[in-house]
PDB file with one MODEL, atoms N, CA, C and O in Angstrom:
MODEL        1
ATOM      1  N   UNK A   1     -10.190 -34.369  13.183  1.00  0.00           N
ATOM      2  CA  UNK A   1      -9.500 -34.798  12.074  1.00  0.00           C
ATOM      3  C   UNK A   1      -9.602 -33.691  11.328  1.00  0.00           C
ATOM      4  O   UNK A   1      -8.538 -33.161  11.008  1.00  0.00           O
ATOM      5  N   UNK A   2     -10.624 -33.191  10.960  1.00  0.00           N
ATOM      6  CA  UNK A   2     -11.248 -31.940   9.920  1.00  0.00           C
ATOM      7  C   UNK A   2     -10.706 -30.892  10.321  1.00  0.00           C
ATOM      8  O   UNK A   2     -10.188 -30.037   9.602  1.00  0.00           O
ATOM      9  N   UNK A   3     -10.785 -30.886  11.465  1.00  0.00           N
ATOM     10  CA  UNK A   3     -10.382 -29.651  11.839  1.00  0.00           C
ATOM     11  C   UNK A   3      -8.966 -29.206  11.978  1.00  0.00           C
ATOM     12  O   UNK A   3      -8.649 -28.017  12.018  1.00  0.00           O
ATOM     13  N   UNK A   4      -8.261 -30.037  12.038  1.00  0.00           N
ATOM     14  CA  UNK A   4      -6.788 -29.985  11.893  1.00  0.00           C
ATOM     15  C   UNK A   4      -6.052 -29.815  10.046  1.00  0.00           C
ATOM     16  O   UNK A   4      -5.127 -29.123   9.619  1.00  0.00           O
ATOM     17  N   UNK A   5      -6.960 -30.770   9.379  1.00  0.00           N
ATOM     18  CA  UNK A   5      -7.047 -30.091   7.923  1.00  0.00           C
ATOM     19  C   UNK A   5      -6.884 -28.680   7.598  1.00  0.00           C
ATOM     20  O   UNK A   5      -6.146 -27.892   7.005  1.00  0.00           O
ATOM     21  N   UNK A   6      -8.198 -28.783   8.449  1.00  0.00           N
ATOM     22  CA  UNK A   6      -8.591 -26.806   8.161  1.00  0.00           C
ATOM     23  C   UNK A   6      -7.615 -26.117   8.612  1.00  0.00           C
ATOM     24  O   UNK A   6      -7.209 -25.130   7.998  1.00  0.00           O
ATOM     25  N   UNK A   7      -7.161 -26.462   9.587  1.00  0.00           N
ATOM     26  CA  UNK A   7      -5.819 -25.829  10.420  1.00  0.00           C
ATOM     27  C   UNK A   7      -4.863 -25.196   9.197  1.00  0.00           C
ATOM     28  O   UNK A   7      -4.540 -24.076   8.804  1.00  0.00           O
ATOM     29  N   UNK A   8      -4.562 -26.828   8.772  1.00  0.00           N
ATOM     30  CA  UNK A   8      -3.043 -26.566   8.110  1.00  0.00           C
ATOM     31  C   UNK A   8      -3.060 -26.033   6.854  1.00  0.00           C
ATOM     32  O   UNK A   8      -2.051 -25.491   6.403  1.00  0.00           O
ATOM     33  N   UNK A   9      -4.379 -26.142   6.040  1.00  0.00           N
ATOM     34  CA  UNK A   9      -4.745 -25.366   4.989  1.00  0.00           C
ATOM     35  C   UNK A   9      -4.843 -23.964   4.889  1.00  0.00           C
ATOM     36  O   UNK A   9      -4.274 -23.475   3.913  1.00  0.00           O
ATOM     37  N   UNK A  10      -5.853 -22.627   6.228  1.00  0.00           N
ATOM     38  CA  UNK A  10      -5.516 -21.899   6.326  1.00  0.00           C
ATOM     39  C   UNK A  10      -3.813 -21.398   6.344  1.00  0.00           C
ATOM     40  O   UNK A  10      -3.211 -20.583   5.645  1.00  0.00           O
ATOM     41  N   UNK A  11      -3.379 -22.257   7.441  1.00  0.00           N
ATOM     42  CA  UNK A  11      -2.101 -21.595   7.602  1.00  0.00           C
ATOM     43  C   UNK A  11      -1.103 -21.427   5.946  1.00  0.00           C
ATOM     44  O   UNK A  11      -0.479 -20.409   5.646  1.00  0.00           O
ATOM     45  N   UNK A  12      -1.207 -22.975   4.887  1.00  0.00           N
ATOM     46  CA  UNK A  12      -0.546 -22.690   4.269  1.00  0.00           C
ATOM     47  C   UNK A  12      -1.133 -21.272   3.353  1.00  0.00           C
ATOM     48  O   UNK A  12      -0.313 -20.495   2.864  1.00  0.00           O
ATOM     49  N   UNK A  13      -2.699 -21.041   3.185  1.00  0.00           N
ATOM     50  CA  UNK A  13      -3.035 -20.214   2.219  1.00  0.00           C
ATOM     51  C   UNK A  13      -2.123 -18.875   3.047  1.00  0.00           C
ATOM     52  O   UNK A  13      -1.578 -18.038   2.328  1.00  0.00           O
ATOM     53  N   UNK A  14      -2.033 -18.778   4.310  1.00  0.00           N
ATOM     54  CA  UNK A  14      -1.144 -17.419   4.646  1.00  0.00           C
ATOM     55  C   UNK A  14      -0.232 -17.355   4.206  1.00  0.00           C
ATOM     56  O   UNK A  14      -0.009 -16.417   3.440  1.00  0.00           O
ATOM     57  N   UNK A  15       1.035 -18.612   4.556  1.00  0.00           N
ATOM     58  CA  UNK A  15       2.290 -18.569   4.429  1.00  0.00           C
ATOM     59  C   UNK A  15       2.397 -18.673   2.466  1.00  0.00           C
ATOM     60  O   UNK A  15       3.465 -18.860   1.883  1.00  0.00           O
ATOM     61  N   UNK A  16       1.387 -18.543   1.934  1.00  0.00           N
ATOM     62  CA  UNK A  16       1.409 -18.104   0.215  1.00  0.00           C
ATOM     63  C   UNK A  16       1.316 -16.992   0.399  1.00  0.00           C
ATOM     64  O   UNK A  16       2.247 -16.323  -0.048  1.00  0.00           O
ATOM     65  N   UNK A  17       0.572 -16.496   0.878  1.00  0.00           N
ATOM     66  CA  UNK A  17      -0.107 -14.857   0.488  1.00  0.00           C
ATOM     67  C   UNK A  17       0.986 -13.660   0.035  1.00  0.00           C
ATOM     68  O   UNK A  17       0.665 -12.686  -0.646  1.00  0.00           O
ATOM     69  N   UNK A  18       2.477 -13.947   0.598  1.00  0.00           N
ATOM     70  CA  UNK A  18       3.725 -13.172   0.249  1.00  0.00           C
ATOM     71  C   UNK A  18       3.959 -13.835  -0.670  1.00  0.00           C
ATOM     72  O   UNK A  18       5.189 -13.867  -0.637  1.00  0.00           O
ATOM     73  N   UNK A  19       3.619 -14.484  -1.606  1.00  0.00           N
ATOM     74  CA  UNK A  19       4.819 -14.924  -2.726  1.00  0.00           C
ATOM     75  C   UNK A  19       4.140 -14.005  -3.607  1.00  0.00           C
ATOM     76  O   UNK A  19       4.834 -13.372  -4.402  1.00  0.00           O
ATOM     77  N   UNK A  20       2.745 -13.815  -3.587  1.00  0.00           N
ATOM     78  CA  UNK A  20       2.307 -13.192  -5.031  1.00  0.00           C
ATOM     79  C   UNK A  20       1.858 -11.818  -4.880  1.00  0.00           C
ATOM     80  O   UNK A  20       1.175 -11.216  -5.708  1.00  0.00           O
ATOM     81  N   UNK A  21       2.332 -11.302  -3.639  1.00  0.00           N
ATOM     82  CA  UNK A  21       2.874  -9.849  -3.373  1.00  0.00           C
ATOM     83  C   UNK A  21       3.789  -9.383  -4.497  1.00  0.00           C
ATOM     84  O   UNK A  21       4.268 -10.108  -5.369  1.00  0.00           O
ATOM     85  N   UNK A  22       3.956  -8.141  -4.364  1.00  0.00           N
ATOM     86  CA  UNK A  22       5.294  -7.318  -4.873  1.00  0.00           C
ATOM     87  C   UNK A  22       5.855  -6.727  -3.973  1.00  0.00           C
ATOM     88  O   UNK A  22       5.573  -5.591  -3.591  1.00  0.00           O
ATOM     89  N   UNK A  23       6.962  -7.649  -3.411  1.00  0.00           N
ATOM     90  CA  UNK A  23       7.837  -7.080  -2.494  1.00  0.00           C
ATOM     91  C   UNK A  23       8.869  -5.612  -2.860  1.00  0.00           C
ATOM     92  O   UNK A  23       9.423  -4.904  -2.019  1.00  0.00           O
ATOM     93  N   UNK A  24       8.898  -5.481  -4.052  1.00  0.00           N
ATOM     94  CA  UNK A  24       9.054  -3.957  -4.355  1.00  0.00           C
ATOM     95  C   UNK A  24       8.188  -2.698  -4.306  1.00  0.00           C
ATOM     96  O   UNK A  24       8.511  -1.599  -4.756  1.00  0.00           O
ATOM     97  N   UNK A  25       7.105  -2.999  -3.728  1.00  0.00           N
ATOM     98  CA  UNK A  25       6.009  -1.738  -3.867  1.00  0.00           C
ATOM     99  C   UNK A  25       5.541  -1.677  -4.906  1.00  0.00           C
ATOM    100  O   UNK A  25       6.207  -2.498  -5.536  1.00  0.00           O
ATOM    101  N   UNK A  26       4.544  -1.101  -5.840  1.00  0.00           N
ATOM    102  CA  UNK A  26       3.808  -0.589  -7.029  1.00  0.00           C
ATOM    103  C   UNK A  26       5.357  -0.240  -7.936  1.00  0.00           C
ATOM    104  O   UNK A  26       6.503   0.057  -7.602  1.00  0.00           O
ATOM    105  N   UNK A  27       4.691  -0.452  -9.138  1.00  0.00           N
ATOM    106  CA  UNK A  27       5.876  -0.020 -10.023  1.00  0.00           C
ATOM    107  C   UNK A  27       6.043   1.222 -10.221  1.00  0.00           C
ATOM    108  O   UNK A  27       5.110   1.981  -9.959  1.00  0.00           O
ATOM    109  N   UNK A  28       7.314   1.746 -10.749  1.00  0.00           N
ATOM    110  CA  UNK A  28       7.151   3.236 -10.895  1.00  0.00           C
ATOM    111  C   UNK A  28       6.394   3.658 -12.160  1.00  0.00           C
ATOM    112  O   UNK A  28       5.530   4.535 -12.147  1.00  0.00           O
ATOM    113  N   UNK A  29       6.729   3.056 -13.132  1.00  0.00           N
ATOM    114  CA  UNK A  29       5.729   3.527 -14.518  1.00  0.00           C
ATOM    115  C   UNK A  29       4.382   2.824 -14.370  1.00  0.00           C
ATOM    116  O   UNK A  29       4.639   1.622 -14.308  1.00  0.00           O
ATOM    117  N   UNK A  30       3.452   2.960 -14.309  1.00  0.00           N
ATOM    118  CA  UNK A  30       1.967   2.193 -14.022  1.00  0.00           C
ATOM    119  C   UNK A  30       1.779   1.850 -15.505  1.00  0.00           C
ATOM    120  O   UNK A  30       1.726   2.746 -16.348  1.00  0.00           O
ATOM    121  N   UNK A  31       1.658   0.308 -15.881  1.00  0.00           N
ATOM    122  CA  UNK A  31       1.392  -0.360 -16.405  1.00  0.00           C
ATOM    123  C   UNK A  31       0.369  -0.390 -17.883  1.00  0.00           C
ATOM    124  O   UNK A  31       0.527  -0.630 -19.080  1.00  0.00           O
ATOM    125  N   UNK A  32      -0.827   0.042 -16.891  1.00  0.00           N
ATOM    126  CA  UNK A  32      -1.869   0.266 -18.075  1.00  0.00           C
ATOM    127  C   UNK A  32      -2.227   1.610 -18.915  1.00  0.00           C
ATOM    128  O   UNK A  32      -3.015   1.600 -19.861  1.00  0.00           O
ATOM    129  N   UNK A  33      -1.245   3.287 -18.242  1.00  0.00           N
ATOM    130  CA  UNK A  33      -1.363   3.881 -19.002  1.00  0.00           C
ATOM    131  C   UNK A  33      -0.049   4.823 -19.255  1.00  0.00           C
ATOM    132  O   UNK A  33       0.033   6.005 -19.589  1.00  0.00           O
ATOM    133  N   UNK A  34       0.997   3.788 -18.951  1.00  0.00           N
ATOM    134  CA  UNK A  34       2.390   4.785 -18.966  1.00  0.00           C
ATOM    135  C   UNK A  34       3.099   5.787 -18.438  1.00  0.00           C
ATOM    136  O   UNK A  34       4.253   6.114 -18.717  1.00  0.00           O
ATOM    137  N   UNK A  35       1.908   6.556 -17.184  1.00  0.00           N
ATOM    138  CA  UNK A  35       2.338   7.009 -16.453  1.00  0.00           C
ATOM    139  C   UNK A  35       3.202   6.897 -15.593  1.00  0.00           C
ATOM    140  O   UNK A  35       3.860   5.860 -15.508  1.00  0.00           O
ATOM    141  N   UNK A  36       3.439   8.233 -14.541  1.00  0.00           N
ATOM    142  CA  UNK A  36       4.088   7.801 -13.222  1.00  0.00           C
ATOM    143  C   UNK A  36       3.257   7.137 -12.510  1.00  0.00           C
ATOM    144  O   UNK A  36       2.081   7.499 -12.470  1.00  0.00           O
ATOM    145  N   UNK A  37       3.685   6.064 -11.825  1.00  0.00           N
ATOM    146  CA  UNK A  37       2.490   5.717 -10.560  1.00  0.00           C
ATOM    147  C   UNK A  37       1.962   7.008  -9.863  1.00  0.00           C
ATOM    148  O   UNK A  37       0.819   7.465  -9.884  1.00  0.00           O
ATOM    149  N   UNK A  38       2.787   7.359  -9.403  1.00  0.00           N
ATOM    150  CA  UNK A  38       3.044   8.826  -8.129  1.00  0.00           C
ATOM    151  C   UNK A  38       2.056   9.682  -8.799  1.00  0.00           C
ATOM    152  O   UNK A  38       1.455  10.508  -8.112  1.00  0.00           O
ATOM    153  N   UNK A  39       1.793   9.579 -10.170  1.00  0.00           N
ATOM    154  CA  UNK A  39       1.116  10.741 -10.644  1.00  0.00           C
ATOM    155  C   UNK A  39      -0.368  10.482 -11.464  1.00  0.00           C
ATOM    156  O   UNK A  39      -1.154  11.304 -11.935  1.00  0.00           O
ATOM    157  N   UNK A  40      -0.416   8.803 -11.426  1.00  0.00           N
ATOM    158  CA  UNK A  40      -1.405   8.547 -11.656  1.00  0.00           C
ATOM    159  C   UNK A  40      -2.346   7.382 -10.972  1.00  0.00           C
ATOM    160  O   UNK A  40      -3.510   7.100 -11.254  1.00  0.00           O
ATOM    161  N   UNK A  41      -1.628   6.895 -10.153  1.00  0.00           N
ATOM    162  CA  UNK A  41      -2.328   6.050  -9.166  1.00  0.00           C
ATOM    163  C   UNK A  41      -1.832   4.930  -9.107  1.00  0.00           C
ATOM    164  O   UNK A  41      -1.197   4.682 -10.132  1.00  0.00           O
ATOM    165  N   UNK A  42      -1.823   3.608  -7.902  1.00  0.00           N
ATOM    166  CA  UNK A  42      -1.544   2.435  -8.293  1.00  0.00           C
ATOM    167  C   UNK A  42      -2.447   1.808  -9.369  1.00  0.00           C
ATOM    168  O   UNK A  42      -3.481   2.353  -9.757  1.00  0.00           O
ATOM    169  N   UNK A  43      -1.931   0.470  -9.886  1.00  0.00           N
ATOM    170  CA  UNK A  43      -2.853  -0.048 -10.579  1.00  0.00           C
ATOM    171  C   UNK A  43      -3.438  -1.673  -9.546  1.00  0.00           C
ATOM    172  O   UNK A  43      -4.405  -2.418  -9.706  1.00  0.00           O
ATOM    173  N   UNK A  44      -2.510  -1.670  -8.708  1.00  0.00           N
ATOM    174  CA  UNK A  44      -2.300  -3.272  -7.742  1.00  0.00           C
ATOM    175  C   UNK A  44      -3.618  -3.528  -7.605  1.00  0.00           C
ATOM    176  O   UNK A  44      -3.957  -4.595  -8.118  1.00  0.00           O
ATOM    177  N   UNK A  45      -4.785  -2.679  -6.896  1.00  0.00           N
ATOM    178  CA  UNK A  45      -6.269  -2.632  -6.808  1.00  0.00           C
ATOM    179  C   UNK A  45      -6.862  -2.251  -7.421  1.00  0.00           C
ATOM    180  O   UNK A  45      -6.395  -1.561  -8.326  1.00  0.00           O
ATOM    181  N   UNK A  46      -8.544  -2.497  -7.298  1.00  0.00           N
ATOM    182  CA  UNK A  46      -9.279  -1.754  -7.956  1.00  0.00           C
ATOM    183  C   UNK A  46      -9.295  -2.310  -9.306  1.00  0.00           C
ATOM    184  O   UNK A  46      -9.292  -1.465 -10.200  1.00  0.00           O
ATOM    185  N   UNK A  47      -9.310  -3.457  -9.639  1.00  0.00           N
ATOM    186  CA  UNK A  47      -9.272  -3.948 -10.910  1.00  0.00           C
ATOM    187  C   UNK A  47      -7.865  -3.490 -11.991  1.00  0.00           C
ATOM    188  O   UNK A  47      -7.801  -3.677 -13.206  1.00  0.00           O
ATOM    189  N   UNK A  48      -7.216  -3.091 -11.433  1.00  0.00           N
ATOM    190  CA  UNK A  48      -6.271  -2.330 -12.359  1.00  0.00           C
ATOM    191  C   UNK A  48      -6.466  -0.717 -13.067  1.00  0.00           C
ATOM    192  O   UNK A  48      -5.700  -0.188 -13.872  1.00  0.00           O
ATOM    193  N   UNK A  49      -7.741  -0.143 -12.486  1.00  0.00           N
ATOM    194  CA  UNK A  49      -7.864   1.255 -12.567  1.00  0.00           C
ATOM    195  C   UNK A  49      -6.811   2.338 -12.100  1.00  0.00           C
ATOM    196  O   UNK A  49      -6.270   2.230 -11.000  1.00  0.00           O
ATOM    197  N   UNK A  50      -6.610   3.097 -12.723  1.00  0.00           N
ATOM    198  CA  UNK A  50      -5.829   4.075 -11.250  1.00  0.00           C
ATOM    199  C   UNK A  50      -6.620   5.113 -10.848  1.00  0.00           C
ATOM    200  O   UNK A  50      -7.171   5.809 -11.700  1.00  0.00           O
ATOM    201  N   UNK A  51      -6.792   5.372  -9.429  1.00  0.00           N
ATOM    202  CA  UNK A  51      -7.558   5.883  -8.901  1.00  0.00           C
ATOM    203  C   UNK A  51      -6.681   7.146  -7.937  1.00  0.00           C
ATOM    204  O   UNK A  51      -5.561   7.064  -7.434  1.00  0.00           O
ATOM    205  N   UNK A  52      -7.601   8.225  -7.917  1.00  0.00           N
ATOM    206  CA  UNK A  52      -7.234   9.028  -6.993  1.00  0.00           C
ATOM    207  C   UNK A  52      -8.490   9.646  -6.061  1.00  0.00           C
ATOM    208  O   UNK A  52      -8.952  10.777  -5.910  1.00  0.00           O
ATOM    209  N   UNK A  53      -8.819   8.255  -5.488  1.00  0.00           N
ATOM    210  CA  UNK A  53      -9.776   8.939  -4.492  1.00  0.00           C
ATOM    211  C   UNK A  53      -9.227   8.278  -3.161  1.00  0.00           C
ATOM    212  O   UNK A  53      -9.917   7.938  -2.200  1.00  0.00           O
ATOM    213  N   UNK A  54      -7.809   8.159  -3.292  1.00  0.00           N
ATOM    214  CA  UNK A  54      -7.476   8.192  -1.711  1.00  0.00           C
ATOM    215  C   UNK A  54      -6.740   8.792  -1.819  1.00  0.00           C
ATOM    216  O   UNK A  54      -6.163   8.605  -2.890  1.00  0.00           O
ATOM    217  N   UNK A  55      -6.244   9.722  -1.100  1.00  0.00           N
ATOM    218  CA  UNK A  55      -5.526  10.849  -0.510  1.00  0.00           C
ATOM    219  C   UNK A  55      -4.487  10.611   0.757  1.00  0.00           C
ATOM    220  O   UNK A  55      -4.831  10.542   1.937  1.00  0.00           O
ATOM    221  N   UNK A  56      -3.397  10.523   0.343  1.00  0.00           N
ATOM    222  CA  UNK A  56      -2.136  10.409   1.391  1.00  0.00           C
ATOM    223  C   UNK A  56      -1.378  11.517   1.758  1.00  0.00           C
ATOM    224  O   UNK A  56      -0.483  12.173   1.227  1.00  0.00           O
ATOM    225  N   UNK A  57      -1.908  11.542   2.682  1.00  0.00           N
ATOM    226  CA  UNK A  57      -0.887  12.999   3.326  1.00  0.00           C
ATOM    227  C   UNK A  57       0.073  12.969   4.622  1.00  0.00           C
ATOM    228  O   UNK A  57      -0.371  12.415   5.628  1.00  0.00           O
ATOM    229  N   UNK A  58       1.158  13.443   4.650  1.00  0.00           N
ATOM    230  CA  UNK A  58       2.108  12.962   6.250  1.00  0.00           C
ATOM    231  C   UNK A  58       2.701  14.290   6.491  1.00  0.00           C
ATOM    232  O   UNK A  58       3.358  14.917   5.660  1.00  0.00           O
ATOM    233  N   UNK A  59       2.451  14.631   7.559  1.00  0.00           N
ATOM    234  CA  UNK A  59       2.711  15.461   8.592  1.00  0.00           C
ATOM    235  C   UNK A  59       3.930  15.296   9.321  1.00  0.00           C
ATOM    236  O   UNK A  59       4.244  14.116   9.481  1.00  0.00           O
ATOM    237  N   UNK A  60       4.592  16.024   9.737  1.00  0.00           N
ATOM    238  CA  UNK A  60       6.269  15.760  10.583  1.00  0.00           C
ATOM    239  C   UNK A  60       7.193  15.630   9.928  1.00  0.00           C
ATOM    240  O   UNK A  60       8.307  15.687  10.448  1.00  0.00           O
ATOM    241  N   UNK A  61       7.051  15.433   8.695  1.00  0.00           N
ATOM    242  CA  UNK A  61       8.255  15.283   7.612  1.00  0.00           C
ATOM    243  C   UNK A  61       9.569  17.116   8.177  1.00  0.00           C
ATOM    244  O   UNK A  61       9.283  18.294   7.960  1.00  0.00           O
ATOM    245  N   UNK A  62      10.602  16.676   8.734  1.00  0.00           N
ATOM    246  CA  UNK A  62      11.579  18.423   8.687  1.00  0.00           C
ATOM    247  C   UNK A  62      12.188  18.249   7.606  1.00  0.00           C
ATOM    248  O   UNK A  62      12.312  17.332   6.795  1.00  0.00           O
ATOM    249  N   UNK A  63      12.725  19.784   7.785  1.00  0.00           N
ATOM    250  CA  UNK A  63      13.279  20.399   6.274  1.00  0.00           C
ATOM    251  C   UNK A  63      14.263  19.605   5.810  1.00  0.00           C
ATOM    252  O   UNK A  63      14.377  19.100   4.693  1.00  0.00           O
ATOM    253  N   UNK A  64      15.454  19.484   7.405  1.00  0.00           N
ATOM    254  CA  UNK A  64      16.930  18.487   7.201  1.00  0.00           C
ATOM    255  C   UNK A  64      16.386  17.748   8.348  1.00  0.00           C
ATOM    256  O   UNK A  64      15.586  17.839   9.280  1.00  0.00           O
ATOM    257  N   UNK A  65      17.505  16.726   7.619  1.00  0.00           N
ATOM    258  CA  UNK A  65      17.398  15.524   8.850  1.00  0.00           C
ATOM    259  C   UNK A  65      18.850  15.113   9.308  1.00  0.00           C
ATOM    260  O   UNK A  65      19.589  14.872   8.354  1.00  0.00           O
ATOM    261  N   UNK A  66      19.521  14.957  10.758  1.00  0.00           N
ATOM    262  CA  UNK A  66      20.083  14.684  11.691  1.00  0.00           C
ATOM    263  C   UNK A  66      20.852  13.351  11.651  1.00  0.00           C
ATOM    264  O   UNK A  66      20.200  12.311  11.742  1.00  0.00           O
ATOM    265  N   UNK A  67      21.939  13.313  11.547  1.00  0.00           N
ATOM    266  CA  UNK A  67      22.080  11.337  11.659  1.00  0.00           C
ATOM    267  C   UNK A  67      22.061  11.392  12.765  1.00  0.00           C
ATOM    268  O   UNK A  67      22.332  12.296  13.555  1.00  0.00           O
ATOM    269  N   UNK A  68      21.483   9.657  12.960  1.00  0.00           N
ATOM    270  CA  UNK A  68      21.464   9.093  14.437  1.00  0.00           C
ATOM    271  C   UNK A  68      20.065  10.060  15.387  1.00  0.00           C
ATOM    272  O   UNK A  68      19.775   9.819  16.559  1.00  0.00           O
ATOM    273  N   UNK A  69      19.360  11.166  14.493  1.00  0.00           N
ATOM    274  CA  UNK A  69      17.918  11.431  15.414  1.00  0.00           C
ATOM    275  C   UNK A  69      17.186  10.559  14.687  1.00  0.00           C
ATOM    276  O   UNK A  69      17.467  10.085  13.587  1.00  0.00           O
ATOM    277  N   UNK A  70      16.044  10.335  15.489  1.00  0.00           N
ATOM    278  CA  UNK A  70      14.750   9.844  15.292  1.00  0.00           C
ATOM    279  C   UNK A  70      13.314  10.865  15.467  1.00  0.00           C
ATOM    280  O   UNK A  70      12.935  11.627  16.356  1.00  0.00           O
ATOM    281  N   UNK A  71      12.639  10.356  13.859  1.00  0.00           N
ATOM    282  CA  UNK A  71      11.398  11.416  14.009  1.00  0.00           C
ATOM    283  C   UNK A  71      10.520  10.975  14.061  1.00  0.00           C
ATOM    284  O   UNK A  71      10.571   9.757  13.890  1.00  0.00           O
ATOM    285  N   UNK A  72       9.091  11.595  14.327  1.00  0.00           N
ATOM    286  CA  UNK A  72       7.915  10.596  13.983  1.00  0.00           C
ATOM    287  C   UNK A  72       6.892  11.612  13.092  1.00  0.00           C
ATOM    288  O   UNK A  72       6.622  12.811  13.169  1.00  0.00           O
ATOM    289  N   UNK A  73       6.461  10.496  12.198  1.00  0.00           N
ATOM    290  CA  UNK A  73       5.715  11.263  11.146  1.00  0.00           C
ATOM    291  C   UNK A  73       4.344  10.772  11.083  1.00  0.00           C
ATOM    292  O   UNK A  73       4.004   9.687  11.555  1.00  0.00           O
ATOM    293  N   UNK A  74       3.633  11.514  10.545  1.00  0.00           N
ATOM    294  CA  UNK A  74       1.773  10.936  11.094  1.00  0.00           C
ATOM    295  C   UNK A  74       1.347  11.074   9.396  1.00  0.00           C
ATOM    296  O   UNK A  74       1.387  12.091   8.703  1.00  0.00           O
ATOM    297  N   UNK A  75       0.949   9.735   9.022  1.00  0.00           N
ATOM    298  CA  UNK A  75       0.202   9.321   7.619  1.00  0.00           C
ATOM    299  C   UNK A  75      -0.859   8.927   7.817  1.00  0.00           C
ATOM    300  O   UNK A  75      -1.320   7.983   8.458  1.00  0.00           O
ATOM    301  N   UNK A  76      -1.467  10.120   6.911  1.00  0.00           N
ATOM    302  CA  UNK A  76      -3.008   9.997   7.103  1.00  0.00           C
ATOM    303  C   UNK A  76      -3.245   9.610   5.466  1.00  0.00           C
ATOM    304  O   UNK A  76      -2.721   9.880   4.386  1.00  0.00           O
ATOM    305  N   UNK A  77      -4.766   8.522   6.165  1.00  0.00           N
ATOM    306  CA  UNK A  77      -5.161   7.957   4.565  1.00  0.00           C
ATOM    307  C   UNK A  77      -6.692   8.493   4.167  1.00  0.00           C
ATOM    308  O   UNK A  77      -7.363   8.269   5.174  1.00  0.00           O
ATOM    309  N   UNK A  78      -7.495   9.063   3.211  1.00  0.00           N
ATOM    310  CA  UNK A  78      -8.209   9.958   3.507  1.00  0.00           C
ATOM    311  C   UNK A  78      -9.025   9.874   2.213  1.00  0.00           C
ATOM    312  O   UNK A  78      -8.621  10.549   1.266  1.00  0.00           O
ATOM    313  N   UNK A  79     -10.245   9.043   2.044  1.00  0.00           N
ATOM    314  CA  UNK A  79     -10.792   8.968   0.714  1.00  0.00           C
ATOM    315  C   UNK A  79     -11.404  10.686   0.477  1.00  0.00           C
ATOM    316  O   UNK A  79     -12.045  11.440   1.210  1.00  0.00           O
ATOM    317  N   UNK A  80     -10.891  10.808  -0.791  1.00  0.00           N
ATOM    318  CA  UNK A  80     -11.256  12.179  -1.059  1.00  0.00           C
ATOM    319  C   UNK A  80     -12.866  12.449  -1.113  1.00  0.00           C
ATOM    320  O   UNK A  80     -13.147  13.557  -1.570  1.00  0.00           O
ATOM    321  N   UNK A  81     -13.596  11.910  -0.859  1.00  0.00           N
ATOM    322  CA  UNK A  81     -15.549  12.014  -1.033  1.00  0.00           C
ATOM    323  C   UNK A  81     -15.451  12.717   0.301  1.00  0.00           C
ATOM    324  O   UNK A  81     -16.022  13.801   0.416  1.00  0.00           O
ATOM    325  N   UNK A  82     -14.554  12.032   1.670  1.00  0.00           N
ATOM    326  CA  UNK A  82     -15.200  11.997   2.510  1.00  0.00           C
ATOM    327  C   UNK A  82     -14.535  13.513   2.984  1.00  0.00           C
ATOM    328  O   UNK A  82     -13.513  13.939   2.445  1.00  0.00           O
ATOM    329  N   UNK A  83     -15.181  14.189   3.955  1.00  0.00           N
ATOM    330  CA  UNK A  83     -14.596  15.354   4.526  1.00  0.00           C
ATOM    331  C   UNK A  83     -14.166  15.096   5.884  1.00  0.00           C
ATOM    332  O   UNK A  83     -13.380  15.919   6.353  1.00  0.00           O
ATOM    333  N   UNK A  84     -14.517  14.129   6.608  1.00  0.00           N
ATOM    334  CA  UNK A  84     -14.411  13.977   7.964  1.00  0.00           C
ATOM    335  C   UNK A  84     -13.249  12.626   7.699  1.00  0.00           C
ATOM    336  O   UNK A  84     -12.516  12.612   8.687  1.00  0.00           O
ATOM    337  N   UNK A  85     -12.951  11.800   6.973  1.00  0.00           N
ATOM    338  CA  UNK A  85     -11.997  11.298   6.873  1.00  0.00           C
ATOM    339  C   UNK A  85     -12.568   9.957   7.218  1.00  0.00           C
ATOM    340  O   UNK A  85     -11.840   8.965   7.248  1.00  0.00           O
TER     341      UNK A  85
ENDMDL
END
């Protein structure tokens, strides 16, 4: 009986987690310093302080797109202080 209650509780928590998430991603303007999020960093994590510690790079982006074509992109996340990624 306890395991069933625990299972129901855990499932409920998992179902409620998306409710508190931002469905549109990070805001365009950083609410902490008023700058653009793409320039100052996201304040969703790290106690609300913007950070440039994570470097995001996207490769494989074509100069032009053709309708109906599929494209493969590589998204790389790297901590700024780690040389090897």
